[in-house]
C-alpha positions in Angstrom: 41.0 25.4 -116.0 37.7 24.6 -117.0 36.1 25.3 -119.2 32.9 28.2 -120.0 29.8 27.5 -119.8 27.4 28.7 -122.4 24.7 30.4 -122.0 21.3 28.9 -123.4 18.1 31.5 -124.6 14.8 30.8 -123.1 11.4 31.4 -124.8 7.4 31.9 -123.4 4.8 29.6 -124.3 1.0 29.2 -123.1 0.0 26.4 -122.3 -3.4 25.7 -124.3 -5.6 23.9 -121.7 -4.8 26.7 -119.0 -3.4 29.4 -120.4 -0.1 29.2 -118.3 2.2 31.0 -119.0 5.6 29.1 -118.6 8.9 29.6 -120.2 11.4 27.0 -121.9 14.8 26.4 -123.6 15.8 24.3 -127.3 17.0 20.9 -126.3 21.1 20.0 -126.3 23.3 17.8 -128.0 22.8 15.2 -126.0 19.1 15.2 -125.5 18.5 15.2 -129.6 20.8 12.5 -129.6 18.5 10.2 -127.0 15.6 11.2 -129.6 17.0 10.3 -132.3 18.5 6.8 -130.7 14.5 6.4 -129.7 13.2 6.9 -133.2 15.7 4.7 -134.4 14.4 2.1 -132.3 11.1 2.0 -134.3 9.6 1.6 -131.3 6.5 4.0 -130.3 6.8 3.3 -126.5 10.2 4.5 -126.4 9.8 8.2 -128.6 7.6 8.9 -126.5 9.6 8.2 -123.4 12.0 10.5 -125.6 9.5 13.3 -125.8 8.5 13.8 -122.4 11.2 13.8 -121.2 12.8 16.1 -123.4 9.1 18.7 -122.4 9.9 18.0 -118.5 13.9 19.2 -119.1 13.4 21.9 -120.9 10.5 23.5 -119.0 12.6 23.5 -116.1 11.1 21.0 -114.3 8.1 23.0 -113.8 5.5 21.0 -115.5 3.5 17.5 -114.9 4.3 16.3 -117.6 2.3 13.3 -117.5 -0.8 14.1 -116.4 -0.8 16.9 -119.5 -2.7 16.4 -122.3 -1.2 14.9 -125.4 -1.9 17.9 -127.0 0.3 20.1 -124.6 2.8 17.6 -125.0 2.2 17.9 -128.8 2.5 22.3 -128.9 5.2 22.5 -126.3 7.3 19.9 -128.1 6.9 21.6 -131.6 7.9 25.0 -130.0 11.0 23.7 -128.2 11.8 22.0 -131.7 11.9 24.9 -133.9 14.2 26.9 -131.3 16.1 23.7 -132.0 15.8 23.4 -135.2 14.9 25.7 -137.1 11.4 26.7 -137.3 10.6 25.2 -141.0 9.6 22.1 -141.6 10.0 20.8 -144.9 7.7 18.0 -145.5 6.2 16.4 -148.6 2.6 15.0 -148.8 0.3 13.4 -150.7 -2.5 15.0 -153.4 -6.3 13.9 -152.8 -6.5 14.7 -156.1 -4.9 12.1 -158.0 -3.3 10.0 -154.9 -0.3 9.2 -156.2 1.4 12.5 -156.8 4.1 14.0 -153.7 4.5 17.5 -153.4 6.8 20.0 -151.1 5.1 22.2 -148.6 7.3 24.1 -146.0 5.0 24.6 -142.8 5.6 27.1 -140.5 6.2 25.5 -137.1 5.6 29.3 -135.5 1.3 29.1 -137.2 0.7 25.6 -135.7 -1.7 26.1 -133.1 -3.4 24.0 -131.1 -7.0 24.3 -132.6 -10.7 22.6 -131.2 -13.7 21.9 -132.3 -16.9 25.0 -132.2 -19.3 22.1 -131.0 -16.7 20.3 -128.6 -17.8 19.2 -125.3 -16.7 16.8 -122.3 -20.3 15.8 -120.5 -21.4 13.1 -122.0 -25.5 12.9 -121.8 -26.3 8.9 -122.1 -29.6 9.5 -121.8 -32.4 11.4 -119.3 -30.4 10.8 -116.8 -27.2 9.5 -117.0 -24.1 11.5 -118.5 -20.0 11.2 -118.2 -17.8 14.1 -117.8 -14.4 12.7 -120.0 -11.0 14.2 -119.6 -8.6 14.4 -122.4 -5.5 11.4 -123.1 -2.5 12.3 -121.1 1.0 11.7 -122.0 1.6 8.4 -119.5 -1.5 7.1 -120.1 -0.6 6.5 -124.0 2.6 5.3 -122.8 1.2 2.9 -120.1 -1.3 1.8 -123.2 1.7 1.3 -125.6 -0.4 3.9 -128.4 0.5 6.5 -130.6 -2.8 7.4 -131.8 -6.6 6.3 -131.0 -7.7 3.5 -133.4 -11.1 1.3 -133.1 -9.2 -1.7 -132.4 -7.8 0.1 -128.5 -10.9 2.8 -128.2 -12.5 1.1 -125.3 -9.1 1.3 -123.9 -9.0 5.0 -124.4 -12.3 5.8 -123.0 -12.0 4.0 -119.5 -9.2 5.8 -118.6 -10.5 9.2 -119.6 -13.9 8.5 -117.9 -13.5 11.3 -114.7 -17.0 10.0 -113.3 -20.1 9.0 -114.3 -23.2 9.8 -113.4 -26.6 9.5 -112.9 -30.2 11.1 -111.1 -28.5 14.4 -113.1 -25.8 14.6 -110.5 -27.2 12.9 -107.0 -24.8 9.9 -107.6 -21.3 9.9 -108.6 -19.2 6.5 -109.9 -15.6 7.5 -110.3 -14.1 5.1 -112.2 -11.0 4.4 -110.5 -13.6 2.6 -108.6 -13.8 -0.2 -110.9 -12.5 -3.1 -112.4 -11.2 -2.6 -116.3 -13.5 -5.7 -117.3 -16.3 -3.7 -115.4 -15.9 -0.3 -116.9 -15.8 -2.8 -120.4 -19.1 -4.4 -120.2 -20.2 -0.3 -119.3 -18.9 0.9 -122.6 -19.3 -1.7 -124.4 -23.5 -1.7 -123.1 -24.2 1.4 -125.1 -26.1 2.0 -128.2 -24.5 2.7 -132.2 -25.8 6.4 -130.8 -24.4 6.5 -127.3 -21.1 5.1 -128.3 -21.0 8.0 -131.0 -21.3 10.4 -129.4 -18.7 9.3 -127.3 -16.5 9.1 -130.1 -17.1 13.3 -130.8 -15.9 14.2 -128.0 -12.4 12.6 -129.4 -12.5 13.7 -132.6 -13.5 16.8 -131.5 -11.0 17.7 -128.7 -8.5 19.9 -129.0 -5.3 19.4 -132.0 -2.3 20.1 -133.2 -3.6 21.1 -136.3 -3.0 23.3 -139.3 -4.5 23.5 -142.8 -2.7 24.6 -146.2 -3.6 24.7 -150.0 -1.1 23.0 -152.1 -0.9 22.8 -156.0 -0.8 18.8 -157.3 2.6 19.4 -159.7 1.5 16.9 -162.3 -2.1 17.9 -162.8 -2.1 21.8 -161.2 -4.9 20.6 -158.3 -5.2 23.0 -156.0 -5.5 20.0 -152.8 -6.6 20.8 -149.3 -3.5 19.5 -146.7 -4.4 19.0 -143.6 -1.5 19.0 -141.0 -2.7 16.9 -137.2 -0.4 15.7 -134.3 3.0 15.8 -134.4 3.5 13.6 -136.2 2.4 15.0 -138.8 4.8 18.0 -138.6 8.0 15.5 -139.2 7.4 12.7 -141.8 
């Protein structure tokens, strides 16, 4: 006789970038096993792929996971993880007042939200008649580039992958980056002035992020420290 099937609870959340309501379920033992195996390899690409697969399965394959912004994926996965193995994450965080003492911190994952700076915009004015419209890094772009974070070393690749369009003459001429070669995009970006590049970097610095701010007391100095957790990795170290 076949064994009975277990009922898996279903929950609902809003996708931060679209406000679309979706249903999701906790991950199962077989899915957690895949994630743990990927993390044990210490290969970031495998871990990102495992997160992608879990989000895809646990949202009942209703989302275009590959093309969602990274902050959407991180937020959805955080909620899946909270319903799967517990809504509290226990961390050790470094106190900045002495730079060597760690404090214990418990984070209620239900309180963690995607936050965006008030002055954030995806339109970058390069000059009076030229600019760019940006889009956000996706999980697929991170897998393709083998990335986990945006750094000075990979910044040009990330920027090139996030340009939605380049326009001139206030939009009368529009260029699709997909029609350009990688070399052409690199040469275009390398021709920026320092100020123009800083304006582009500001887009990434202020874009929506999984973020949580809290104060902890250094157990040795007794001084209060402001701790900012940002990005999925910070909540599970």
